[in-house]
C-alpha positions in Angstrom: -14.1 30.2 -28.5 -12.3 31.8 -25.5 -11.4 28.4 -24.1 -10.2 27.0 -27.5 -8.1 30.2 -28.0 -6.4 29.7 -24.6 -5.6 26.0 -25.4 -4.2 26.6 -28.9 -2.4 30.0 -28.6 0.7 28.2 -27.3 0.6 25.8 -30.2 0.5 28.8 -32.6 3.4 30.3 -30.6 5.3 27.1 -31.2 4.9 27.5 -35.0 6.0 31.2 -34.8 9.0 30.3 -32.7 10.0 27.6 -35.2 9.9 30.2 -38.0 12.2 32.6 -36.2 16.0 32.6 -36.9 17.9 30.3 -34.6 20.5 33.0 -33.8 17.7 35.5 -32.6 17.7 34.0 -29.1 16.4 37.0 -27.3 13.5 37.4 -29.8 12.7 33.7 -29.3 12.4 34.2 -25.6 10.3 37.3 -25.9 7.9 35.7 -28.4 7.6 32.6 -26.2 6.8 34.8 -23.1 4.1 36.6 -25.1 2.5 33.4 -26.2 2.4 32.2 -22.5 1.1 35.5 -21.2 -1.9 35.4 -23.6 -3.3 32.1 -22.0 -2.7 33.6 -18.6 -4.9 36.7 -19.4 -7.6 34.4 -20.9 -7.4 32.1 -17.8 -7.9 35.0 -15.5 -10.9 36.2 -17.6 -12.4 32.7 -17.4 -11.8 32.5 -13.7 -13.4 35.9 -13.0 -16.4 35.3 -15.3 -17.0 31.7 -14.2 -20.5 31.2 -12.7 -19.8 29.7 -9.2 -23.4 28.9 -8.5 -23.7 26.0 -10.8 -22.1 22.6 -11.1 -22.5 22.3 -14.8 -19.8 22.8 -17.4 -19.4 26.2 -18.9 -17.8 27.6 -22.1 -18.7 24.4 -23.8 -17.5 23.8 -27.4 -18.7 20.6 -29.1 -17.7 20.0 -32.8 -17.7 16.6 -34.6 -14.2 15.4 -35.2 -13.9 11.7 -36.1 -17.6 11.1 -36.9 -17.2 7.3 -37.8 -16.5 6.7 -34.1 -18.5 9.5 -32.6 -15.4 11.3 -31.4 -15.9 15.0 -30.8 -13.8 18.1 -30.1 -15.7 18.6 -26.9 -14.2 21.0 -24.3 -15.6 22.9 -21.3 -14.8 23.9 -17.8 -16.2 23.3 -14.3 -15.0 24.4 -10.9 -12.3 21.9 -10.7 -10.8 22.4 -14.2 -11.0 26.2 -14.1 -8.7 26.4 -11.0 -6.1 24.0 -12.6 -6.3 25.9 -15.9 -5.4 29.1 -14.0 -2.5 27.4 -12.3 -1.2 26.0 -15.6 -1.5 29.4 -17.3 0.2 31.1 -14.4 3.2 28.7 -14.3 3.7 29.1 -18.1 5.2 32.6 -18.2 6.9 32.0 -14.8 8.8 29.0 -16.3 9.8 31.0 -19.4 11.2 33.7 -17.2 13.0 31.1 -15.0 14.5 29.7 -18.2 15.7 33.1 -19.5 19.3 32.7 -18.3 19.4 29.1 -17.4 19.0 27.5 -20.8 22.1 28.1 -22.9 21.8 25.6 -25.8 19.1 25.0 -28.3 16.9 27.8 -27.0 14.6 27.8 -30.0 13.9 24.1 -29.7 13.5 24.3 -25.9 10.9 27.1 -26.2 9.0 25.4 -29.0 8.7 22.2 -27.0 7.7 24.1 -23.9 4.8 25.8 -25.8 3.7 22.4 -27.1 3.7 21.0 -23.6 1.6 23.9 -22.4 -1.0 23.2 -25.1 -1.2 19.6 -24.0 -1.7 20.5 -20.3 -4.3 23.1 -21.0 -6.2 20.8 -23.4 -6.1 18.0 -20.9 -7.9 20.0 -18.2 -10.6 21.2 -20.6 -11.3 18.0 -22.5 -14.8 16.5 -22.1 -14.4 13.7 -24.7 -12.5 10.7 -23.4 -10.5 10.3 -26.7 -9.6 13.9 -26.7 -8.7 13.7 -23.1 -6.3 10.8 -23.9 -4.8 12.7 -26.8 -3.9 15.7 -24.7 -2.6 13.4 -21.9 -0.2 11.8 -24.4 0.7 15.1 -26.0 2.6 16.1 -22.8 4.7 13.0 -22.9 7.0 13.6 -25.9 7.9 17.3 -25.1 8.6 16.4 -21.5 10.8 13.5 -22.6 13.0 15.8 -24.7 13.0 18.7 -22.2 14.5 16.4 -19.6 16.6 14.3 -22.0 18.3 17.1 -23.9 18.4 20.0 -21.3 18.7 18.0 -18.1 21.6 17.1 -15.8 24.4 14.5 -16.2 22.0 11.5 -16.0 19.3 13.1 -18.1 19.0 10.3 -20.7 18.4 7.7 -18.0 15.8 10.0 -16.2 14.0 10.8 -19.4 13.7 7.2 -20.6 12.5 6.1 -17.1 9.9 8.8 -17.1 8.8 7.9 -20.7 8.6 4.1 -20.0 6.7 4.5 -16.7 4.2 7.0 -18.2 3.8 4.9 -21.4 3.1 1.8 -19.3 0.3 3.7 -17.5 -1.0 5.1 -20.8 -1.3 1.7 -22.4 -3.5 0.4 -19.6 -5.6 3.6 -19.8 -6.0 3.0 -23.6 -7.2 -0.5 -23.0 -9.7 0.7 -20.4 -10.8 3.5 -22.6 -11.5 1.1 -25.5 -13.4 -1.2 -23.2 -15.6 1.7 -22.0 -16.3 2.8 -25.6 -17.2 -0.7 -26.7 -19.6 -1.1 -23.8 -21.2 2.3 -24.1 -23.8 1.2 -26.6 -24.7 -0.6 -29.8 -22.5 0.1 -32.9 -23.4 3.5 -34.2 -24.5 4.7 -30.7 -21.1 4.3 -28.9 -19.5 7.4 -27.5 -16.4 8.8 -25.9 -18.4 11.8 -24.4 -17.5 12.0 -20.7 -20.7 13.6 -19.4 -22.7 11.0 -21.4 -20.5 8.1 -20.1 -21.0 9.4 -16.5 -24.8 9.2 -17.0 -24.7 5.8 -18.6 -22.5 4.4 -15.8 -25.2 5.4 -13.4 -28.1 3.9 -15.4 -29.5 0.8 -14.0 -29.1 -2.2 -16.3 -26.5 -0.6 -18.6 -23.3 -2.4 -19.4 -21.2 0.4 -17.9 -23.2 0.0 -14.6 -21.9 -3.5 -14.0 -19.8 -3.8 -10.8 -17.2 -6.3 -12.2 -16.7 -4.2 -15.3 -16.3 -1.0 -13.3 -13.7 -2.6 -11.0 -11.5 -3.6 -13.9 -11.7 -0.4 -15.9 -11.3 1.6 -12.7 -8.0 -0.3 -12.2 -6.9 0.4 -15.8 -7.4 4.1 -15.5 -6.2 4.2 -11.9 -2.8 2.8 -12.7 -2.4 5.2 -15.6 -3.1 8.1 -13.3 -1.2 6.6 -10.4 2.0 6.7 -12.4 1.5 10.5 -13.0 0.6 11.4 -9.3 2.8 9.3 -8.5 1.4 6.8 -6.1 3.6 4.1 -4.5 4.9 1.8 -6.0 4.8 3.7 -9.3 6.8 6.6 -7.9 10.4 5.7 -8.6 10.7 7.7 -11.8 9.9 11.0 -10.0 13.1 11.7 -8.0 15.3 10.9 -11.0 13.2 13.1 -13.3 13.2 16.0 -10.9 16.9 15.9 -10.1 18.0 15.8 -13.8 15.3 18.2 -15.2 16.0 21.9 -15.7 14.5 24.1 -13.0 11.5 25.3 -15.0 10.7 21.7 -16.1 10.8 20.5 -12.5 8.3 23.3 -11.7 6.0 22.1 -14.4 6.5 18.5 -13.4 5.5 19.1 -9.8 3.1 22.0 -10.3 1.0 20.5 -13.2 1.9 17.0 -14.4 1.4 15.5 -11.0 -2.0 17.2 -10.8 -3.0 15.6 -14.1 -3.0 12.3 -12.3 -5.2 13.4 -9.4 -7.4 15.4 -11.8 -7.9 12.2 -13.9 -8.8 10.3 -10.8 -11.6 12.8 -10.0 -12.8 13.3 -13.6 -12.8 9.7 -14.7 -12.4 7.2 -11.9 -14.6 8.8 -9.3 -17.3 10.4 -11.5 -17.5 7.6 -14.1 -16.9 4.5 -12.1 -18.5 5.1 -8.6 -19.0 1.4 -8.0 -15.4 0.7 -8.7 -14.4 3.5 -6.4 -16.7 2.1 -3.7 -15.1 -1.3 -4.0 -11.7 0.1 -3.1 -12.9 2.6 -0.4 -15.9 1.1 1.4 -13.8 -0.3 4.3 -15.3 -3.8 3.6 -13.2 -6.8 2.6 -9.6 -7.1 1.6 -9.7 -4.2 -0.9 -12.0 -2.0 1.1 -9.4 0.5 2.4 -6.8 0.1 -0.4 -7.0 3.6 -1.8 -6.7 5.2 1.6 -3.9 2.8 2.4 -2.0 3.9 -0.7 -2.5 7.6 0.4 -1.1 6.7 3.8 1.9 5.0 2.4 2.6 7.9 0.1 2.5 10.3 3.1 4.7 8.4 5.4 7.1 6.8 2.8 7.6 10.1 1.0 8.2 12.0 4.2 10.8 9.7 5.6 12.6 9.5 2.2 12.7 13.3 2.2 14.1 13.3 5.7 17.0 11.1 4.5 18.0 13.3 1.5 21.1 15.5 1.4 20.3 16.7 -2.2 18.1 19.8 -1.9 16.1 19.0 -5.1 15.6 15.3 -4.2 14.3 16.4 -0.8 11.7 18.5 -2.4 10.9 15.7 -4.9 10.2 13.2 -2.2 8.2 15.8 -0.2 5.9 16.0 -3.2 5.2 12.3 -3.0 4.3 12.7 0.6 2.0 15.7 0.1 0.2 14.1 -2.8 -0.7 11.3 -0.4 -3.0 13.8 1.4 -4.8 14.3 -1.9 -5.3 10.5 -2.3 -6.4 10.2 1.3 -9.0 13.0 0.9 -10.4 11.5 -2.3 -10.7 8.1 -0.7 -13.0 9.6 2.0 -15.7 10.3 -0.6 -17.2 13.1 1.5 -17.4 16.8 1.2 -14.6 17.7 3.5 -12.2 15.1 2.1 -12.8 15.8 -1.6 -12.8 19.6 -1.0 -9.5 19.3 0.9 -8.0 17.1 -1.8 -8.9 19.4 -4.7 -7.7 22.5 -2.7 -4.4 20.6 -1.9 -3.9 19.9 -5.6 -3.9 23.7 -6.3 -2.0 24.6 -3.2 0.7 22.0 -3.8 1.1 23.2 -7.3 1.8 26.7 -6.1 4.1 25.7 -3.2 6.1 23.0 -5.0 6.7 25.4 -7.9 8.1 27.9 -5.4 10.4 25.3 -3.8 11.8 24.1 -7.1 12.4 27.7 -8.3 14.2 28.4 -5.0 16.4 25.3 -5.4 17.3 26.5 -8.9 18.3 29.9 -7.6 20.8 28.4 -5.2 22.1 25.8 -7.7 22.7 28.6 -10.3 25.1 30.3 -7.8 26.8 27.4 -6.0 26.5 24.8 -8.8 25.6 22.0 -6.4 22.6 21.1 -4.3 24.3 19.4 -1.3 22.4 20.6 1.8 25.4 19.9 4.1 27.7 21.9 1.8 26.0 25.2 2.7 25.6 27.0 6.0 25.0 30.6 7.3 23.4 31.8 4.0 20.8 33.7 6.0 23.3 36.5 6.7 24.5 36.6 3.0 21.1 36.2 1.2 18.4 37.6 3.6 15.8 38.1 0.9 16.3 34.6 -0.5 16.2 33.2 3.0 12.9 35.0 3.8 11.2 33.7 0.6 12.5 30.1 1.2 11.2 30.2 4.8 7.8 31.2 3.6 7.7 28.3 1.1 9.0 25.9 3.8 6.4 27.0 6.3 3.6 26.7 3.7 4.7 23.2 2.7 5.0 21.9 6.3 1.4 23.1 6.9 1.8 26.2 9.1 -1.7 27.6 9.9 -2.3 30.9 8.0 -0.5 29.6 4.9 -2.1 27.6 2.0 -0.5 24.2 2.8 -2.5 24.0 6.1 -6.0 24.2 4.8 -6.0 21.5 2.2 -4.2 19.0 4.4 -6.5 19.8 7.4 -9.7 19.3 5.3 -8.3 16.1 3.7 -7.6 14.7 7.2 -10.9 15.9 8.5 -12.8 14.1 5.8 -10.6 10.9 6.0 -11.0 10.7 9.8 -14.7 10.1 9.4 -14.0 6.8 7.5 -10.4 5.8 8.2 -9.7 6.8 11.8 -6.5 4.7 12.4 -5.0 5.5 8.9 -5.7 9.2 9.4 -4.1 9.3 12.8 -1.0 7.5 11.5 -0.9 9.8 8.5 -0.2 12.7 10.8 3.3 11.2 11.2 4.0 12.7 7.8 3.2 16.2 9.0 5.6 15.8 11.9 8.4 14.4 9.7 7.7 17.1 7.1 8.3 19.8 9.8 11.5 17.9 10.8 13.1 17.8 7.3 12.1 21.4 6.4 13.3 22.9 9.7 16.5 20.8 9.6 17.2 21.9 6.0 16.6 25.5 7.1 19.1 25.1 9.9 21.8 23.5 7.7 21.5 25.9 4.8 20.7 29.3 6.4 21.7 29.3 10.0 25.1 29.1 11.8 28.4 30.4 10.5 28.7 31.4 6.9 30.7 28.9 4.8 33.8 30.9 3.6 33.3 29.5 0.1 30.1 31.6 -0.3 31.4 34.9 0.9 30.7 36.4 -2.6 27.4 34.6 -3.2 25.1 37.1 -4.8 21.6 37.8 -3.4 18.5 36.7 -5.4 17.9 39.0 -8.3 14.9 40.9 -9.7 14.1 38.3 -12.4 14.1 35.5 -9.9 12.0 37.4 -7.5 9.5 38.1 -10.3 8.9 34.4 -10.7 8.4 33.9 -7.0 6.2 36.9 -6.0 2.9 35.7 -7.6 3.3 32.3 -6.0 4.1 33.8 -2.6 1.1 36.0 -2.8 -1.2 33.1 -3.6 0.4 31.1 -0.8 -0.6 33.8 1.7 -4.0 34.6 0.2 -5.2 31.0 0.1 -4.0 30.5 3.6 -6.0 33.4 4.9 -8.9 33.2 2.5 -9.2 29.6 1.1 -12.7 30.3 -0.2 -11.0 32.1 -3.1 -10.5 28.7 -4.5 -13.1 26.6 -2.7 -16.0 28.7 -4.0 -15.0 27.8 -7.5 -15.4 24.1 -7.1 -17.9 23.8 -4.2 -20.9 23.0 -6.5 -18.8 20.6 -8.6 -17.9 18.7 -5.4 -21.5 18.6 -4.3 -22.5 17.2 -7.7 -19.7 14.6 -7.5 -20.9 13.5 -4.0 -24.4 13.1 -5.3 -23.1 10.8 -8.0 -21.2 8.7 -5.4 -24.1 8.6 -3.0 -26.5 7.4 -5.8 -24.8 3.9 -6.1 
């Protein structure tokens, strides 16, 4: 009941917001904030009460939904999903506060769509029925399309359509793969979409889901759908456009949560349900044997060099996200405890750090009305508090030891080195280039002589600091004490590795 309440409170909030008078803008904002704070309180309660000593799902709800096809409203959490639910619930109110003064038109519609988006994200991480999983996955598509297309920048329609078409392409392949899994799950009347059941059947000797060729093809169908979301090269080109045109809060959600939906799907479906398919693309044998690790390496190096070439602050952060998500893919490809633990930890850490970075870009854009890195200079003397927080976010993102970005990347590389030595060594190029573009940006924006145009530029205000402080605290805490998150999913990782080793 607690989990269902957390998922659907934002949906109830959307209905309430739609019933409010359009001219009552402050009331709309406050009601929206209330309906995002409730899931945060519930997520914290789930996080605290979660039993860390078991790999099984907890807070399970299973209710028949579409009985003719054995589709259930089946939800629950494990160590992986509980951390991402907490991150999603945390970014909800932060994004509402970040939108408080930045959204000037259609506030009622914006807030209603944002609440619908939050329900889709929360439901996705809790779903244990493949059909329900897909429904929540698709539920995030429409509100995100409008939030970019209506409230975005000058090229918002182009960016929104590109985002929609890329994601829809991946979703169609996922749908085909999902139907194939359902039809091969059993005889008519016994077929199922239940994810735990499908995982068991896929590991059962002689079952149709246990066939290698079948697993390879459905693995690819789901993989491309999730790869678009991550995004993994070459399905990445929608991301920079979407980030640049999206409002600040929507960029935060895009980088902080929607990208993690892709990697979460890879763990929940591709790795757990199709271990033979995963083995085919990661076993180091034959033409395809290192393909998943190779894609992770390409993401790291390509994303890092693209970020280095940017002069638009927001586009730089967008490309850096592509690079950092490559470490997640590389860690997952390793299929060992260190690699998978590092990948999952990096998912959470990147969600926190990238959210900070996009919020900080938004603070500067709101004042200067441009994001051209070379157009600034010397802001450190004018905005010392803003400079300090930005430096913290930069250092965390480039992987400075003692901050959260270091631990996830280090564990991912440690796990990957055991299987892909050359690719892992070459992937460290991304770390060096990451340090280069962040330090170079720090120099161009904050050091040197103050640009006379920004003599009157105001310091970061209390509302903006409020959105950044919780993320900054998490960045430091997870850098010093990563077990805060690792303990949550340790048993789930062990269980996943047992499944992978059983093939």
